Structures are given as C-alpha cells and as structure tokens.
C-alpha positions as a Markdown table, in Angstrom:
| # | Residue | x | y | z |
|---|---|---|---|---|
| 1 | Met | 7.5 | 3.0 | -28.6 |
| 2 | Met | 4.2 | 3.4 | -30.3 |
| 3 | Leu | 2.4 | 3.6 | -26.9 |
| 4 | Thr | 4.7 | 6.4 | -25.7 |
| 5 | Arg | 4.1 | 8.4 | -28.8 |
| 6 | Trp | 0.3 | 7.9 | -28.4 |
| 7 | Leu | 0.5 | 9.0 | -24.7 |
| 8 | Lys | 2.5 | 12.1 | -25.6 |
| 9 | Ser | -0.2 | 13.1 | -28.1 |
| 10 | Leu | -2.9 | 12.4 | -25.5 |
| 11 | Phe | -1.3 | 14.2 | -22.6 |
| 12 | Gly | 0.2 | 17.1 | -24.5 |
| 13 | Lys | 2.5 | 19.5 | -22.7 |
| 14 | Lys | 0.4 | 19.6 | -19.5 |
| 15 | Arg | 0.5 | 15.9 | -18.8 |
| 16 | Pro | 3.8 | 14.1 | -19.4 |
| 17 | Pro | 3.6 | 10.4 | -20.5 |
| 18 | Ile | 3.7 | 7.8 | -17.8 |
| 19 | Asn | 7.0 | 6.1 | -17.2 |
| 20 | Ile | 6.1 | 2.4 | -17.9 |
| 21 | Ala | 9.5 | 1.1 | -16.9 |
| 22 | Glu | 9.4 | 2.9 | -13.6 |
| 23 | Ile | 5.9 | 1.6 | -12.8 |
| 24 | Glu | 6.8 | -2.0 | -13.7 |
| 25 | Ser | 9.9 | -1.8 | -11.5 |
| 26 | Ala | 7.8 | -0.5 | -8.6 |
| 27 | Ile | 5.2 | -3.3 | -8.9 |
| 28 | Gly | 7.7 | -6.0 | -9.9 |
| 29 | Tyr | 5.9 | -7.1 | -13.0 |
| 30 | Ser | 6.5 | -6.4 | -16.7 |
| 31 | Phe | 3.4 | -6.2 | -18.9 |
| 32 | Asn | 3.1 | -7.8 | -22.3 |
| 33 | Asp | 0.2 | -5.4 | -23.0 |
| 34 | His | 1.1 | -2.0 | -21.8 |
| 35 | Ala | -2.4 | -0.7 | -22.6 |
| 36 | Leu | -3.7 | -2.9 | -19.7 |
| 37 | Leu | -1.3 | -1.2 | -17.3 |
| 38 | Phe | -2.3 | 2.2 | -18.6 |
| 39 | Asn | -6.0 | 1.5 | -18.2 |
| 40 | Ser | -5.5 | 0.1 | -14.6 |
| 41 | Leu | -4.2 | 3.5 | -13.5 |
| 42 | Lys | -7.1 | 5.6 | -14.8 |
| 43 | His | -9.3 | 7.0 | -12.1 |
| 44 | Arg | -12.8 | 7.9 | -13.2 |
| 45 | Ser | -12.1 | 11.6 | -12.8 |
| 46 | Tyr | -9.3 | 11.3 | -15.4 |
| 47 | Ser | -11.4 | 9.3 | -17.8 |
| 48 | Gln | -14.1 | 11.8 | -17.7 |
| 49 | Ala | -11.9 | 15.0 | -17.8 |
| 50 | Val | -9.3 | 13.9 | -20.3 |
| 51 | Glu | -11.0 | 11.2 | -22.4 |
| 52 | Gly | -14.6 | 12.3 | -21.9 |
| 53 | Asn | -15.8 | 8.7 | -21.3 |
| 54 | Leu | -16.3 | 7.2 | -17.8 |
| 55 | Asp | -16.3 | 3.7 | -19.4 |
| 56 | Thr | -12.5 | 3.9 | -20.0 |
| 57 | Ser | -11.7 | 4.1 | -16.3 |
| 58 | Asn | -10.1 | 1.4 | -14.2 |
| 59 | Glu | -13.3 | 0.3 | -12.5 |
| 60 | Arg | -13.9 | -2.9 | -14.5 |
| 61 | Leu | -10.3 | -4.0 | -13.8 |
| 62 | Glu | -10.9 | -3.0 | -10.1 |
| 63 | Phe | -13.9 | -5.4 | -10.0 |
| 64 | Leu | -11.8 | -8.2 | -11.4 |
| 65 | Gly | -8.8 | -7.5 | -9.2 |
| 66 | Asp | -11.0 | -7.5 | -6.1 |
| 67 | Ser | -12.2 | -11.0 | -6.9 |
| 68 | Val | -8.7 | -12.3 | -7.5 |
| 69 | Leu | -7.5 | -10.7 | -4.3 |
| 70 | Asn | -10.2 | -12.3 | -2.2 |
| 71 | Met | -9.6 | -15.8 | -3.7 |
| 72 | Val | -5.8 | -15.7 | -3.3 |
| 73 | Val | -5.8 | -14.3 | 0.2 |
| 74 | Ser | -8.6 | -16.8 | 1.2 |
| 75 | Glu | -6.5 | -19.7 | 0.0 |
| 76 | Ala | -3.3 | -18.4 | 1.7 |
| 77 | Val | -5.2 | -17.8 | 5.0 |
| 78 | Phe | -6.7 | -21.3 | 4.8 |
| 79 | Glu | -3.4 | -23.0 | 4.1 |
| 80 | Glu | -1.3 | -21.1 | 6.7 |
| 81 | Asn | -3.8 | -21.4 | 9.6 |
| 82 | Pro | -4.9 | -25.0 | 9.9 |
| 83 | Glu | -6.0 | -24.4 | 13.5 |
| 84 | Phe | -8.4 | -21.6 | 12.6 |
| 85 | Gln | -12.2 | -22.2 | 12.3 |
| 86 | Glu | -14.5 | -20.3 | 9.8 |
| 87 | Gly | -15.0 | -17.3 | 12.0 |
| 88 | Asp | -11.3 | -16.7 | 12.6 |
| 89 | Leu | -10.5 | -17.3 | 8.9 |
| 90 | Thr | -13.2 | -14.8 | 7.9 |
| 91 | Lys | -11.9 | -12.1 | 10.2 |
| 92 | Leu | -8.3 | -12.5 | 9.1 |
| 93 | Lys | -9.2 | -12.6 | 5.4 |
| 94 | Ser | -11.5 | -9.6 | 5.7 |
| 95 | Thr | -8.7 | -7.5 | 7.3 |
| 96 | Leu | -6.1 | -8.5 | 4.7 |
| 97 | Val | -8.4 | -7.7 | 1.7 |
| 98 | Ser | -9.7 | -4.5 | 3.2 |
| 99 | Lys | -9.4 | -1.1 | 1.4 |
| 100 | Thr | -6.9 | 0.0 | 4.2 |
| 101 | Ser | -4.7 | -3.1 | 3.6 |
| 102 | Ala | -4.7 | -2.6 | -0.2 |
| 103 | Ala | -3.9 | 1.1 | 0.2 |
| 104 | Ile | -1.0 | 0.2 | 2.6 |
| 105 | Ala | 0.3 | -2.3 | 0.0 |
| 106 | Ala | 0.0 | 0.2 | -2.8 |
| 107 | Arg | 1.8 | 3.0 | -0.9 |
| 108 | Asn | 4.6 | 0.5 | 0.1 |
| 109 | Val | 5.5 | 0.1 | -3.6 |
| 110 | Gly | 4.8 | 3.7 | -4.5 |
| 111 | Leu | 1.8 | 2.9 | -6.7 |
| 112 | Asn | -0.1 | 6.0 | -5.6 |
| 113 | Lys | 2.5 | 8.2 | -7.4 |
| 114 | Phe | 1.3 | 6.8 | -10.8 |
| 115 | Ile | -2.5 | 7.1 | -10.5 |
| 116 | Leu | -4.0 | 9.1 | -13.3 |
| 117 | Leu | -6.3 | 11.8 | -11.9 |
| 118 | Ser | -8.1 | 14.8 | -13.2 |
| 119 | Asp | -6.6 | 18.2 | -12.2 |
| 120 | Ser | -9.6 | 18.9 | -9.9 |
| 121 | Glu | -9.3 | 15.5 | -8.1 |
| 122 | Glu | -5.5 | 16.0 | -7.8 |
| 123 | Asp | -6.1 | 19.4 | -6.2 |
| 124 | Ala | -8.7 | 17.9 | -3.9 |
| 125 | Gly | -6.1 | 15.5 | -2.5 |
| 126 | Gly | -7.3 | 12.4 | -4.4 |
| 127 | Arg | -3.8 | 11.0 | -4.7 |
| 128 | Asn | -3.7 | 10.5 | -0.9 |
| 129 | Arg | -7.2 | 9.1 | -0.6 |
| 130 | Thr | -7.3 | 5.6 | 0.8 |
| 131 | Ser | -10.2 | 4.5 | -1.4 |
| 132 | Ile | -8.6 | 5.7 | -4.6 |
| 133 | Ile | -5.3 | 4.1 | -3.8 |
| 134 | Ala | -6.9 | 0.8 | -2.8 |
| 135 | Asp | -9.1 | 0.8 | -5.9 |
| 136 | Thr | -6.0 | 1.3 | -8.1 |
| 137 | Tyr | -4.2 | -1.5 | -6.4 |
| 138 | Glu | -7.1 | -3.8 | -7.2 |
| 139 | Ala | -7.2 | -2.5 | -10.8 |
| 140 | Val | -3.5 | -3.2 | -11.3 |
| 141 | Leu | -3.9 | -6.6 | -9.9 |
| 142 | Gly | -6.8 | -7.3 | -12.3 |
| 143 | Ala | -4.5 | -6.1 | -15.2 |
| 144 | Ile | -1.7 | -8.4 | -14.1 |
| 145 | Tyr | -4.2 | -11.3 | -13.9 |
| 146 | Leu | -5.4 | -10.7 | -17.5 |
| 147 | Asp | -1.9 | -10.1 | -18.8 |
| 148 | Gly | 0.1 | -12.8 | -17.0 |
| 149 | Gly | -2.4 | -15.2 | -15.4 |
| 150 | Leu | -3.2 | -16.3 | -11.9 |
| 151 | Glu | 0.3 | -17.2 | -10.8 |
| 152 | Glu | 1.7 | -13.7 | -11.7 |
| 153 | Ala | -1.3 | -12.2 | -9.8 |
| 154 | Arg | -0.5 | -14.4 | -6.9 |
| 155 | Lys | 3.1 | -13.3 | -6.9 |
| 156 | Phe | 2.0 | -9.7 | -6.8 |
| 157 | Ile | -0.3 | -10.3 | -3.8 |
| 158 | Gln | 2.4 | -12.3 | -2.1 |
| 159 | Gly | 5.0 | -9.6 | -2.4 |
| 160 | Thr | 2.8 | -6.7 | -1.5 |
| 161 | Ile | 0.3 | -8.1 | 1.1 |
| 162 | Leu | 1.0 | -11.6 | 2.3 |
| 163 | Asp | 4.7 | -11.2 | 2.9 |
| 164 | Asp | 4.0 | -8.1 | 5.0 |
| 165 | Ser | 0.8 | -9.4 | 6.6 |
| 166 | Asp | 2.0 | -9.0 | 10.2 |
| 167 | Val | 2.9 | -5.4 | 9.6 |
| 168 | Ile | -0.3 | -4.7 | 7.7 |
| 169 | Leu | -2.4 | -6.3 | 10.4 |
| 170 | Asn | -0.7 | -4.3 | 13.1 |
| 171 | Ile | -1.3 | -1.1 | 11.3 |
| 172 | Val | -4.9 | -1.8 | 10.3 |
| 173 | Gln | -6.0 | -3.2 | 13.7 |
| 174 | Lys | -4.1 | -0.7 | 15.9 |
| 175 | Asn | -2.5 | 2.7 | 15.5 |
| 176 | Tyr | 0.4 | 2.2 | 17.8 |
| 177 | Lys | 1.8 | 5.7 | 17.3 |
| 178 | Ser | -1.5 | 7.2 | 18.5 |
| 179 | Leu | -1.6 | 4.8 | 21.5 |
| 180 | Leu | 2.0 | 5.7 | 22.4 |
| 181 | Leu | 1.3 | 9.4 | 22.2 |
| 182 | Glu | -1.7 | 9.0 | 24.5 |
| 183 | Leu | 0.4 | 7.1 | 27.0 |
| 184 | Thr | 3.4 | 9.5 | 27.0 |
| 185 | Gln | 1.1 | 12.5 | 27.4 |
| 186 | Ala | -0.8 | 10.8 | 30.3 |
| 187 | Arg | 2.5 | 10.2 | 32.0 |
| 188 | Lys | 3.8 | 13.7 | 31.2 |
| 189 | Phe | 6.7 | 12.3 | 29.2 |
| 190 | Gly | 6.1 | 14.7 | 26.3 |
| 191 | His | 5.9 | 13.7 | 22.6 |
| 192 | Pro | 7.8 | 10.6 | 21.3 |
| 193 | Ser | 10.4 | 11.4 | 18.6 |
| 194 | Tyr | 11.1 | 9.1 | 15.6 |
| 195 | His | 14.4 | 8.8 | 13.9 |
| 196 | Thr | 15.2 | 6.8 | 10.7 |
| 197 | Ile | 18.4 | 4.8 | 11.5 |
| 198 | Thr | 19.0 | 3.1 | 8.1 |
| 199 | Glu | 17.5 | 2.8 | 4.7 |
| 200 | Asp | 18.6 | -0.5 | 3.1 |
| 201 | Gly | 18.0 | -2.0 | -0.4 |
| 202 | Pro | 17.2 | -0.6 | -3.8 |
| 203 | Asp | 14.7 | 2.2 | -4.3 |
| 204 | His | 11.9 | -0.1 | -5.3 |
| 205 | Asp | 12.5 | -2.5 | -2.4 |
| 206 | Lys | 13.8 | -0.5 | 0.6 |
| 207 | Val | 13.7 | -1.5 | 4.2 |
| 208 | Phe | 13.6 | 1.3 | 6.8 |
| 209 | Thr | 14.8 | 1.0 | 10.4 |
| 210 | Val | 13.3 | 3.5 | 12.7 |
| 211 | Glu | 14.0 | 4.2 | 16.4 |
| 212 | Val | 11.5 | 6.0 | 18.7 |
| 213 | Ser | 12.7 | 7.9 | 21.7 |
| 214 | Val | 10.8 | 9.1 | 24.8 |
| 215 | Gln | 12.3 | 11.9 | 26.9 |
| 216 | Gly | 15.4 | 11.7 | 24.6 |
| 217 | Lys | 16.1 | 8.0 | 25.4 |
| 218 | Pro | 15.6 | 5.1 | 22.9 |
| 219 | Cys | 12.5 | 3.2 | 23.6 |
| 220 | Gly | 11.8 | 1.0 | 20.6 |
| 221 | Ile | 13.0 | 0.0 | 17.1 |
| 222 | Gly | 10.9 | -1.1 | 14.1 |
| 223 | Lys | 11.6 | -2.2 | 10.5 |
| 224 | Gly | 9.3 | -1.9 | 7.5 |
| 225 | Lys | 9.0 | -1.3 | 3.8 |
| 226 | Thr | 7.9 | 2.3 | 4.5 |
| 227 | Lys | 8.9 | 4.7 | 7.2 |
| 228 | Lys | 5.3 | 4.8 | 8.5 |
| 229 | Ser | 5.1 | 1.0 | 9.0 |
| 230 | Ala | 8.6 | 1.0 | 10.7 |
| 231 | Gln | 7.4 | 3.8 | 13.0 |
| 232 | Gln | 4.3 | 1.8 | 13.9 |
| 233 | Leu | 6.4 | -1.2 | 14.9 |
| 234 | Ala | 8.8 | 1.0 | 16.8 |
| 235 | Ala | 5.9 | 2.5 | 18.7 |
| 236 | Lys | 4.5 | -0.9 | 19.4 |
| 237 | Glu | 7.8 | -2.1 | 21.0 |
| 238 | Cys | 8.0 | 1.1 | 23.0 |
| 239 | Leu | 4.4 | 0.6 | 24.3 |
| 240 | Leu | 5.3 | -2.8 | 25.5 |
| 241 | Arg | 8.3 | -1.5 | 27.4 |
| 242 | Leu | 6.4 | 1.3 | 28.9 |
| 243 | Lys | 3.7 | -1.0 | 30.1 |
| 244 | Glu | 6.2 | -3.4 | 31.6 |
| 245 | Asp | 8.0 | -0.7 | 33.6 |
| 246 | Asp | 6.2 | 2.3 | 35.1 |
| 247 | Asp | 9.3 | 4.5 | 34.4 |
| 248 | Pro | 11.7 | 2.8 | 31.9 |
| 249 | Val | 13.1 | 6.1 | 30.6 |
C-alpha cells in the first residue's frame, strides 16, 4: 500500500510501520482514510521529535472526539435513566466521559499499544500515562467521526464505554482491590491472591474470569474485558462476603 511505503520511509529502521489491520481489528472499525487513523495516534512528543511540527499531532482530533464523546454519552445517560434529575445525570455523565474512563476503555481494546510517542516520552513511561491514553482514545474517536460519521462513532463509544459502564463506574468510583487489601490486613488474613480461571473469546474481544482467594480459600469471582477489571469485580464480591460474615474463610 502507498501509505505503508510512506510510513516505512518516515520511520526508517528504528521505527517500524504501524500495523493498520491490527489497530482496526482492536478498535472494531475499518477506516476509509488511513491517514486519519495515523494522525489520531500521534502524541505531540512524536510530532515534534519525528516530524518537527507540533501542528501534526492528534490534539485537534482529540478536541473533536471529546465533544462527540460528551454528546453521545449524555444522550445515552438521558435515555437510559428516565428517573434521574439533572444533578444525577451530570454526575453519571461526568464519570463516564472522564479521562480515567476513556483510558480504561482504551486499555481494554489495547489502544495504548499503538500510540506514537517520541523515544524520550516512551522512556519516561508515557505509554502507561492515563492522560495520554485517554487523549488518544478521544483522538481516535474524532477520526472515526470524520471518517464514518456519527453512527460509527456512536458504535465505538457503545462498544468501549457504554456496554462496560457498570465495570468502568466501579473502577473509577472505587478501587475494590485496595479496599479488600486494607480489610484483610486489618483482620490479619494476609494478602488476597488473584487467579485467572478462564480467558474466553478472540484476542481482540477477550473476557477474563478471575477468582480471588483469602487465606487460600475462594472468596469472589469477577468477569471483565481485562484482567484488571475482572480482578476489581472479584474483589468487590469478596468484600461483600467479608462484610456479611466476620470470618467467612
């Protein structure tokens, strides 16, 4: 492809060309204009270091994606919660469109693997930085909106945030693993241990089932699109059991 040859000449030996098919499989959308996808992945550090021009970064697409995300999530929250008044709607929407939520959604599909960073930003841990991952999610969303329209953008949000809203809300609002650790240490039960029971589905759409044990005995099970989210839900279930019984294990 012409784009692949251009990327090879741009990256040279040090930077291999991005795998467009792999990225499209991960996000569940095939672009008509691959340049939009490429631009959506470019962090400002990459644009400055590799292209010598901050204006080529993904920040304009991020701005657009942020607006689309707010509109689609606001509509979904409004439609799905007819009993909520403005204050409750605002709180729920704000949580679902937060940087933390966008970063969770991006990590769930492996989008963070494809972010284009400068060597220095990579070395500084930029690929794992919540703000960078969330900004890239919004930029990719903006690119999908320009390439395929609002309905394709809505599908992307539905599949990455809205369908997993309960899990995302649990993670954003509470860190159940930390709460469980605090409780087990207070009761002198030691550290909880987490074990992945199953991994179901294709690579781009896996579902993990994780079991948490306390003092060697099963205490909770959780399912999620990442091991981390499954662990959080397992910890939540275990917390409920421990609070119901002073010594369930």
